[in-house]
N, C-alpha and C positions, 0 to 999 in steps of 0.2 A: 503493499501499498504506500503510495507516495502522496506527498503534500501538494494539495490544491492550489496553483501559484498562478495569478494572471498575470505575473511582472512581465513574462516575455513579450506577450501580446501589447502591454503598454510600452514597453520600450521600443517596438517596431513602429507603434504610430508617434511615439515621441520623435523618432529620427525622422520619421517624412515631416513631420512639423517643424523640426529644426532646419531641415533643409530648406524647406520652403521660407522661413522665416531670413534663414541666412542669405538667400538669394536677393530678398528684398533688403536687406540691411546693406549688402554691397551696392545694389544700385542707387538706395537713397542717402547712404551715412558716410560712404566711402568713395566719392566720385573721383577716380584717378588716384586714388590714395592720398589725396591731399590731407584730410582731415587726421590720417594716421602718421603724417608726417611731423605733427605738432607733439612734443614731448614733453610734458610739463615736469618740472623738476621737483623733487623730492626732498624733505628735510629728515634730519635725526631727532630723534624724541628721547626722553628718558621715563622711570617709572612713574614719577612725579606728574609727568604729562596725562598719564592713564587716569590718575586721581582727579586730575581736573577734567577731564572730558566726561568721567562719570558724575561728577559733581554738576556739570552743564545737562547731562542726561538726565538727572532727577529734577534740575530746575525746569528744562522743558515740560517734563512728565508733570510736575506741579502746577504748570501754566496751563496744559491741556488735559486735566486730569480724566474728566468727564468724557471727553471725547476720545481720547486713547483707549480708555477702558472700554468703550462702546465698540471702537474698532477692533480690538484685539480679543473680543469674547470669540471671535471666530476660532482662534487657535487651540483653545483648550478644548472647544467642541469637536473640533477636528480630531484631536488627539484621542478624545474618549470614543469617538467614531472608530477611528483605526484600531484602538485597542478591542473595541467589540468585534470588529472583523476578524482580528486575529484569533479569537476563540472561535467564532461561528465558522471559520473556514479552516479550522485545524492548523494554524500558523502560529501556533503558541510561541515556537522558540524564534519567531520573527518579532515578537512583542517589544523586546528592548531595542533590537535595530529600526523598527519602525517609529519608536518615540526618540531615540537618540538621533533620528535623522533630522529632527527639528535643527539643529544647529548646521545641517548642510543647504537647507533651503532657507533658513532664517534671514541672510543677508538680501534674499529676493523678497521676502515676505515683508521686509520692513522698510521698501522703497516707499510706502506712506508716509512712514514717519520721519524719513529724510527730507521730504518735500515740506513737512510741517515746521521742521526745524530750521529749514531754509528758509521759510517765510517769516519767521518769529524773528530770525538774525536780521532781516531786512526790516525790522520795526512794523510789519503789519500783522493784523490778526488773524488766526487760522483756527479752522474746526475741521472735525473728523472729514466732511465734506471735501474740503481742500486737499487731503490726501489723494484724492483722485485726479487733482491735476496732474501728476505724471503722465495720465493717457494723453494730455496735451503737448508733453514736452517733444521739442525735435529730435531727442535721440531715444523716443519710445521703442523703435525698431531694435535698436542697440540693447536698451534694457530688457527687453523681452527675450531676445537670443541669449543675453548672457543668464537670464532666469532659467531658460530651457537648459542651458549647460548644467547649471547647480542641480535642477531636477533629473536630468541623466546621472550624475554622479550619485544623486539618492537612491536612483533606481539600481545603480551599479553596485552601491552599498548594499542593499537588500538582496541583490543576487549572490555577492560575495558572502553575506552573513548565511543565507540558506546553504550554499555550498560548505561553508565551514561546518554546518550543522549535520550535513549528509555525511561528510567523511568523519565524525566523530561519535555523535550520537545517533544519528540518521541510518537510513533513508526514512524508517517509518516514523509518523508523528507521535508524539509522546501520548500514553493512554489516559493521563490525567495531570493535573497541575502539579500534584503530590508527587507523582511517579518523574515528571520533569525535573523539579527542584532537587528529589533524593539523586537522580542521575547527574545531574549538573554539578552538586557540590560534594557529592560523595564517590565518585569515580574518577578514574584518572582520565577517561575520555571526556568527562565532562569539565574538568580543569584545564584541558587541553583546547576545548571549544572556546572557553572565557579568555585564555590566553592568545589564541589565535584572533578572536573576535577584537580584543582590545588593540591589538597590532594593526589589524586591518582598518578599524575604525579611526585609529590615529593618523594613518596615511589619507584617508579621506578628509578627515578634518583639516590638517596641515594643508593638503590639495587645494581645499575650498577656501580656507583662509587667504593662501598666497595669491589667489587669481581674483578675490572679490572684496578683500578687506577695506579698499578706498574705491573699487570700481564702479558702485552703482551710484555712490554720491558724486563722483567725478563725472559720470554721465548725465546726471540730472544738474550739475552745475555748467557744463560746457559741451558746445557742438563737436564731440570726437566721436571716434570709431570704437567698437567694441575692442578691437585688438589694441588700441592704444590704452584702453581703460585697463585692461587686463596686463599689459606690459607694465603701466605704472604700478599696479598692485605689487606684482612680482618685485619690481626696485624698491618700493616700499619696505617689503619683508625683508630683502637682502641688505638695505641699510639700516634695519632696526631688528636684527634677529632677536635680542633679547625682550625689548619691549612688546614685540609681536608674540613671541612665546607667551609672555604673561597675559597679554589680551585673550589669545586664545583660551587660554586657562579661566581666565575671569567669564568669558561668553560661557564655556561649557559647565562651570561650576554654577552660574546663573541660571541656566537651562535646567540642568539637573535638580536644583534646589526648586524652581518653579514647576517641575514636572512632578514632583513627589507628590505634593497634595492633589491627585487627579487633576494635573495638569492646570488647577486654578492658579496658582502663583505665575504662571506666564502672562496672565493679565496685566502684573505689575513688570514683570522681568523684563519681556519683550520690548515694552516701548521705552523702558529705561536704556536697555542696550540699543535699540534703534536710534534713539535720539542721540544718545553718546557717540555712537558711530559717526554721525555726521560731524559732530565737533570733532573727532579723532581725524577726520579726512581734512578738516581746516588746518589741524596743527601739523599734519603731514604732506600736504601739498598746498605750496604757497599760491596765492593768487597771481 
């Protein structure tokens, strides 16, 4: 008996969608490669800067508390739905990978929050409705393309997690939650699954951080191509390996803490991290 998994079909459809968006992005956002010729400079920062950007993130959250809570209600609800699907479709071993995948798609999911911080920075009022201003951005095609890339990484992470389960505790699904937990923590195969899962998860998390840490705010702020946005993020990470590793740890810890109480904590954690990411971008990429 094998685990029923719709991921392969979803990945195929995602590739088709990504191809279509990529074609549009080449036609609209990279005419002759001119936009990608602009390479923004990057700064070096210290750990103290991370405290400052988190403080700014809390300040933005305080200014728009009711609006961003309404906006972010979707994420805990989506997490609960995913958990329910995991139980219904005998995908219990993928429960943690599904939940932890928030860290991979989070930069894309927080685009509306970046827009709100941008508007507040310019001295204007903003509400949850203004978060949808990203749809009017001249770089919307590039933002969507980069978002599809992160979704593809999320699907790849789930496929990798399923593969790890199959070669350790699988391929048959667990008989019950109790049996799964017993096999996971009381057998060598279970600990192998934990170790391999942590290692694979770290690789996906580092890759996501490297290509997106400032990419989405940069695309919102300037008319550039997606290649330049990704390359700028890579340069930021290369110039600030220590602070970026610390920032990644802060993001992961925040998402874990927010997800523990039935994902309810994400209503606060996600907007704070989203707003803080905008201010991090401002410190890393000068105007």
